[in-house]
C-alpha positions as CSV (number, residue, x, y, z in Angstrom):
1,M,-23.1,35.5,-76.2
2,S,-23.9,32.5,-74.0
3,P,-22.0,31.8,-70.8
4,I,-19.4,29.0,-70.8
5,P,-20.6,25.9,-68.9
6,T,-18.8,25.6,-65.6
7,H,-17.3,22.2,-66.4
8,H,-15.2,23.9,-69.1
9,R,-14.0,26.7,-66.9
10,F,-11.1,26.3,-64.5
11,R,-10.2,28.8,-61.7
12,D,-6.8,28.3,-60.2
13,P,-7.3,27.3,-56.5
14,R,-3.8,28.5,-55.7
15,S,-2.6,25.1,-54.6
16,T,1.1,24.5,-54.5
17,K,2.9,21.1,-54.7
18,Y,3.4,21.3,-50.9
19,D,-0.4,21.1,-50.4
20,F,-0.3,17.5,-51.8
21,L,2.6,16.1,-49.7
22,A,0.5,14.9,-46.8
23,S,-0.4,11.7,-48.6
24,V,1.7,10.3,-51.5
25,L,1.1,7.1,-53.4
26,V,4.4,5.3,-54.3
27,R,5.6,2.0,-55.8
28,C,6.7,-0.2,-52.9
29,P,10.4,-0.9,-53.1
30,G,9.8,-4.4,-51.8
31,C,6.9,-5.8,-53.8
32,E,6.3,-3.1,-56.5
33,K,2.7,-2.7,-55.4
34,V,1.0,0.5,-54.2
35,A,2.4,1.9,-51.0
36,H,1.6,5.1,-49.0
37,V,3.8,7.8,-47.6
38,G,2.1,9.8,-44.9
39,A,2.8,11.6,-41.7
40,A,4.4,9.3,-39.1
41,P,2.5,9.1,-35.8
42,D,4.1,11.3,-33.2
43,P,4.5,9.7,-29.7
44,A,4.1,13.1,-28.1
45,G,0.7,13.5,-29.9
46,V,1.9,16.7,-31.7
47,H,0.5,16.9,-35.2
48,D,3.0,18.6,-37.5
49,P,1.8,18.6,-41.2
50,G,4.8,20.6,-42.4
51,L,7.2,19.7,-45.2
52,F,9.8,18.4,-42.7
53,A,7.5,16.5,-40.4
54,P,8.4,12.8,-39.8
55,R,7.0,10.5,-42.5
56,R,6.3,6.8,-42.8
57,L,6.2,4.6,-45.9
58,V,3.7,1.7,-45.5
59,C,2.9,-1.1,-47.9
60,R,-0.2,-3.2,-47.1
61,S,0.8,-5.8,-49.6
62,C,4.1,-6.9,-48.2
63,G,4.1,-5.2,-44.8
64,M,7.1,-3.0,-45.5
65,A,7.4,0.1,-43.2
66,K,10.1,2.7,-43.3
67,E,10.5,5.8,-41.2
68,W,11.9,9.2,-42.4
69,S,12.6,12.1,-40.0
70,R,14.4,15.3,-40.6
71,G,16.5,14.7,-43.5
72,C,16.8,15.9,-47.1
73,V,13.6,16.6,-49.1
74,A,14.1,16.4,-52.9
75,L,11.2,17.6,-55.0
76,H,11.0,16.1,-58.5
77,R,12.2,18.4,-61.3
78,D,13.3,16.3,-64.4
79,R,10.5,15.9,-67.0
80,Y,12.4,13.1,-68.7
81,E,12.8,10.9,-65.7
82,P,10.2,9.1,-63.6
83,A,9.0,11.1,-60.6
84,T,9.9,10.1,-57.1
85,D,8.5,11.0,-53.7
86,P,10.5,13.7,-51.9
87,Y,11.2,11.7,-48.7
88,F,12.2,8.2,-49.6
89,D,13.1,8.8,-53.3
90,V,10.8,5.9,-54.3
91,R,9.0,6.1,-57.6
92,L,5.5,7.6,-57.6
93,W,2.6,5.3,-58.4
94,L,0.6,7.9,-60.2
95,Q,2.7,8.5,-63.3
96,T,3.0,7.6,-66.9
97,E,5.3,8.6,-69.8
98,T,4.1,10.4,-72.9
99,R,6.1,11.4,-76.0
100,H,6.6,14.9,-74.4
101,G,7.6,13.9,-70.9
102,W,6.1,12.4,-67.8
103,V,2.6,13.1,-66.3
104,W,2.7,12.5,-62.6
105,A,0.9,13.3,-59.3
106,Y,1.5,12.8,-55.7
107,N,-2.1,11.6,-54.9
108,L,-5.5,11.5,-56.5
109,E,-6.4,15.0,-55.4
110,H,-3.3,16.3,-57.2
111,L,-4.1,14.3,-60.3
112,D,-7.7,15.5,-60.3
113,L,-6.5,19.1,-60.2
114,I,-4.3,18.5,-63.2
115,R,-7.1,16.8,-65.0
116,R,-9.6,19.6,-64.4
117,F,-7.0,22.2,-65.6
118,V,-6.1,20.3,-68.8
119,Q,-9.7,19.5,-69.8
120,A,-10.9,23.1,-69.3
121,S,-11.4,25.2,-72.4
122,L,-11.3,28.4,-70.3
123,R,-8.6,28.7,-67.7
124,E,-8.7,31.6,-65.3
125,G,-5.4,32.4,-63.8
126,I,-4.3,34.5,-60.9
127,P,-4.1,38.2,-61.6
128,W,-0.7,39.4,-62.8
129,H,-0.2,41.6,-59.7
130,D,-0.6,38.7,-57.2
131,H,2.8,37.9,-55.8
132,G,2.2,34.1,-55.5
133,R,0.8,33.5,-59.0
134,R,3.9,31.7,-60.3
135,M,4.1,29.1,-57.5
136,T,0.8,27.3,-58.0
137,V,0.7,23.7,-59.4
138,V,-1.1,24.6,-62.6
139,T,1.2,27.6,-63.4
140,R,4.2,25.4,-63.0
141,L,3.0,22.6,-65.3
142,P,5.2,22.1,-68.3
143,A,4.3,24.2,-71.3
144,W,3.4,21.1,-73.4
145,M,0.8,20.1,-70.8
146,Q,-0.8,23.5,-71.0
147,Q,-1.2,23.5,-74.7
148,A,-4.6,22.8,-76.2
149,K,-3.1,20.7,-79.0
150,N,-1.8,18.2,-76.3
151,R,-5.1,18.1,-74.3
152,D,-6.2,14.7,-75.5
153,E,-2.8,13.1,-75.0
154,V,-2.6,14.4,-71.5
155,L,-6.1,13.3,-70.6
156,R,-5.4,9.8,-72.0
157,A,-2.3,9.7,-69.8
158,I,-4.3,10.6,-66.8
159,A,-6.9,7.9,-67.7
160,R,-4.0,5.4,-67.9
161,I,-2.8,6.5,-64.4
162,H,-6.3,6.0,-63.0
163,A,-6.5,2.5,-64.6
164,S,-3.2,1.6,-62.9
165,L,-4.9,1.9,-59.6
166,L,-7.8,-0.4,-60.6
167,R,-5.3,-3.1,-61.6
168,T,-3.7,-3.3,-58.1
């Protein structure tokens, strides 16, 4: 039996959704173009990359800038609604709707992880005895995204998301 080529194999890197919150691409509430949510500069020079660290929404197209500090964080959970960022509740840029639900990502790294998982014909998960195995991004993807019969549809959706960045 010949070994499976590495581009068809996926090993779960154990990334959680929290690993992708340092930089989030959103739709600017002012001009509807691509905006960025990232860590706000700290005047004291302390770098806190945590979930509740101060954030700033910045749009280079219209100049909008908003600050967020120590409030409510709402992670997206509804597959039938467009996804929003957890800080400003602004729609994510990297998303598109399919007949099964929404495909979305916080940033290009997150989208690439989903793409690599979906296109892989062999998906190596985390061992059943590992306590963190249910919290990774790929294990928490909706069942319809994990099914081989929907692979082409999900990959087309990811291609549409990439194309949306080129149109900006």
